[in-house]
N, CA and C of each residue as an Amber inpcrd file, in Angstrom:
protein
   216
  90.2550000 125.1470000 121.2210000  89.9660000 126.3060000 120.3850000
  90.9410000 127.4110000 120.5670000  91.8890000 127.3620000 121.5230000
  92.8240000 128.4810000 121.6560000  93.6820000 128.5450000 120.4090000
  93.9850000 129.7400000 120.0070000  94.8580000 129.9490000 118.8790000
  94.1410000 129.9370000 117.5530000  92.8150000 129.8410000 117.5660000
  92.0620000 129.8400000 116.2960000  91.2940000 131.1210000 116.1700000
  90.7990000 131.3610000 115.0020000  90.0370000 132.6040000 114.7420000
  88.7750000 132.6670000 115.6010000  88.1210000 131.4810000 115.6910000
  86.8870000 131.3840000 116.4770000  87.1650000 131.7240000 117.9280000
  88.2850000 131.1900000 118.4570000  88.6120000 131.4520000 119.8310000
  88.9290000 132.8950000 120.0720000  89.5850000 133.5290000 119.1000000
  89.8930000 134.9780000 119.1900000  88.6640000 135.8090000 119.1990000
  87.6750000 135.4510000 118.3910000  86.4440000 136.2060000 118.3480000
  85.6740000 136.0860000 119.6810000  85.7290000 134.8340000 120.2980000
  85.0770000 134.6810000 121.5750000  85.7760000 135.4990000 122.6530000
  87.0570000 135.5250000 122.6270000  87.8180000 136.2770000 123.6540000
  87.5200000 137.7930000 123.4770000  87.4250000 138.2530000 122.2560000
  87.1530000 139.6580000 122.0050000  85.7750000 140.0050000 122.5050000
  84.8300000 139.1190000 122.2750000  83.4510000 139.3400000 122.7750000
  83.4330000 139.4200000 124.2810000  84.1510000 138.5080000 124.9460000
  84.2420000 138.4830000 126.4120000  84.8350000 139.7680000 126.9240000
  85.9610000 140.2200000 126.3360000  86.6110000 141.4510000 126.8090000
  85.6990000 142.6360000 126.6430000  85.0100000 142.7230000 125.5500000
  84.0820000 143.8160000 125.3330000  82.9130000 143.8020000 126.3110000
  82.4800000 142.5430000 126.6440000  81.3500000 142.4810000 127.5950000
  81.8220000 142.8820000 128.9970000  83.0270000 142.4910000 129.4100000
  83.4720000 142.8140000 130.7810000  83.9490000 144.2440000 130.8780000
  84.6630000 144.7460000 129.8830000  85.3070000 146.0840000 130.0220000
  84.7310000 147.1610000 129.1410000  83.7040000 146.8510000 128.3390000
  83.0920000 147.8900000 127.5300000  83.5930000 147.8270000 126.0850000
  82.8770000 148.4730000 125.1970000  83.2040000 148.4490000 123.8000000
  84.4870000 149.1470000 123.4410000  85.0010000 150.0270000 124.2900000
  86.1800000 150.8080000 124.0020000  87.4370000 150.1180000 124.5830000
  87.3720000 148.8380000 124.8720000  88.4770000 148.0880000 125.4580000
  89.7130000 148.1430000 124.5940000  89.5360000 147.7840000 123.3290000
  90.7070000 147.7570000 122.4120000  91.1980000 149.1930000 122.0610000
  90.2710000 150.1350000 122.0870000  90.6840000 151.5530000 121.8380000
  91.6130000 152.0250000 122.9690000  91.2600000 151.6230000 124.1700000
  92.0870000 152.0000000 125.3420000  93.4800000 151.4420000 125.2750000
  93.5900000 150.1360000 124.8480000  94.9070000 149.5230000 124.7020000
  95.7350000 150.2790000 123.6880000  95.1120000 150.6220000 122.5630000
  95.7970000 151.3280000 121.4840000  96.2060000 152.7330000 121.9240000
  95.3900000 153.3520000 122.7190000  95.6950000 154.7170000 123.1640000
  96.9000000 154.7030000 124.1190000  96.9750000 153.7000000 124.9930000
  98.1220000 153.5740000 125.9140000  99.4110000 153.4250000 125.1170000
  99.3810000 152.5050000 124.1120000 100.5430000 152.3270000 123.2510000
 100.9910000 153.5430000 122.5320000 100.0500000 154.2840000 121.9870000
 100.3550000 155.4850000 121.2480000 100.8570000 156.5860000 122.1130000
 100.3600000 156.6490000 123.3990000 100.7870000 157.6810000 124.3090000
 102.2330000 157.4300000 124.7950000 102.5680000 156.1640000 124.9570000
 103.9120000 155.8120000 125.4640000 104.9850000 155.9810000 124.3910000
 104.5840000 155.9970000 123.1230000 105.5320000 156.0610000 122.0210000
 106.2960000 157.3650000 122.0550000 107.5840000 157.2660000 121.9160000
 108.4410000 158.4290000 121.9740000 108.9020000 158.8600000 120.5640000
 108.5400000 158.0960000 119.5770000 108.9510000 158.4710000 118.2140000
 110.4800000 158.3550000 117.9980000 111.1100000 157.4800000 118.7390000
 112.5620000 157.4370000 118.6150000 112.9920000 156.4560000 117.5630000
 114.2220000 155.9600000 117.6860000 114.7250000 155.0170000 116.7140000
 115.1180000 155.6450000 115.4270000 114.9840000 154.9430000 114.3850000
 115.3920000 155.4100000 113.0570000 114.4850000 156.5330000 112.5300000
 113.2870000 156.5920000 112.9950000 112.3780000 157.6390000 112.5230000
 112.8920000 158.9940000 113.0180000 113.5720000 158.9870000 114.1160000
 114.0960000 160.2790000 114.6960000 115.4100000 160.7010000 114.0680000
 116.1980000 159.6990000 113.6380000 117.5680000 160.0290000 113.1540000
 117.8970000 159.2250000 111.8690000 117.5300000 159.7630000 110.7050000
 117.7650000 159.0570000 109.4650000 119.2760000 158.7840000 109.2020000
 120.1020000 159.6610000 109.7180000 121.5660000 159.4430000 109.5040000
 122.0100000 158.1830000 110.2400000 121.4230000 157.9490000 111.4320000
 121.7500000 156.7550000 112.2260000 121.2970000 155.4680000 111.4460000
 120.1750000 155.5910000 110.8130000 119.6480000 154.4930000 109.9790000
 120.5630000 154.1950000 108.8170000 121.0770000 155.2460000 108.2280000
 121.9480000 155.1320000 107.0700000 123.2680000 154.4120000 107.4820000
 123.8040000 154.8640000 108.6050000 125.0260000 154.2930000 109.1290000
 124.8490000 152.8060000 109.4890000 123.7280000 152.4920000 110.1160000
 123.4630000 151.0980000 110.5010000 123.3250000 150.2380000 109.2640000
 122.6840000 150.7360000 108.2260000 122.5680000 149.9550000 106.9640000
 123.8810000 149.7910000 106.3150000 124.7760000 150.7520000 106.4120000
 126.0960000 150.6620000 105.8400000 126.8820000 149.5510000 106.5180000
 126.8260000 149.5700000 107.8430000 127.5620000 148.5660000 108.6240000
 127.0080000 147.1570000 108.3510000 125.6700000 147.0290000 108.3040000
 125.0870000 145.7320000 108.0730000 125.3850000 145.2400000 106.6800000
 125.4290000 146.0920000 105.7440000 125.7450000 145.6910000 104.3370000
 127.1660000 145.2940000 104.1220000 128.0300000 145.8830000 104.9260000
 129.4710000 145.6000000 104.8290000 129.7690000 144.2260000 105.3690000
 129.0340000 143.7720000 106.4150000 129.3140000 142.5040000 107.0500000
 128.4360000 141.4660000 106.3490000 129.0070000 140.8580000 105.3440000
 128.2660000 139.8800000 104.6010000 128.3390000 138.5050000 105.2990000
 127.2360000 137.7620000 105.2890000 127.2470000 136.4170000 105.8520000
 127.7140000 135.3980000 104.8020000 127.7510000 135.8230000 103.5510000
 128.2090000 134.8980000 102.5310000 129.7210000 135.0620000 102.3610000
 130.3630000 133.9540000 102.0790000 131.7960000 133.9840000 101.8490000
 132.1260000 134.5450000 100.5120000 133.3660000 134.8130000 100.2800000
 133.8160000 135.3010000  98.9670000 133.5920000 134.2690000  97.9120000
 133.3040000 134.6800000  96.7170000 133.0840000 133.8000000  95.6480000
 134.3800000 133.0750000  95.2300000 134.2770000 131.7680000  95.0430000
 135.4790000 131.0490000  94.6180000 135.4130000 130.7500000  93.0860000
 134.3260000 131.0780000  92.5210000 134.1090000 130.8650000  91.0620000
 134.8500000 131.9550000  90.3320000 135.7190000 131.5810000  89.3350000
 136.4300000 132.6150000  88.6180000 135.4690000 133.4940000  87.7950000
 135.7750000 134.7940000  87.7320000 134.9280000 135.6990000  86.9880000
 135.3370000 135.7310000  85.5600000 134.3090000 135.9260000  84.7120000
 134.5670000 136.0480000  83.2740000 134.6490000 137.4960000  82.9350000
 135.7790000 137.9150000  82.3350000 135.9870000 139.3380000  81.9820000
 135.5160000 139.5510000  80.5730000 134.6240000 140.5320000  80.3910000
 134.1090000 140.8230000  79.1110000 134.7830000 142.1150000  78.5790000
 135.4700000 142.0510000  77.4870000 136.1230000 143.2100000  76.9150000
 135.3680000 143.5980000  75.6770000 135.0280000 144.9120000  75.6310000
 134.2470000 145.3960000  74.4470000 135.0740000 146.2860000  73.6120000
């Protein structure tokens, strides 16, 4: 039953029985307290630059198919 929804519900019930109903709230609180709000949320310009670099480095090769020029 490990890895199934039913197993997860049983594990959650066991955790709540052993450690109280606020078990998962405590885990969430620790994660939120340790968060420093860094990364791209802190520096949008850094995110912009990273996106520019990633977009420039294409994993696809140059097209070998000849382009059709449309003159109007």
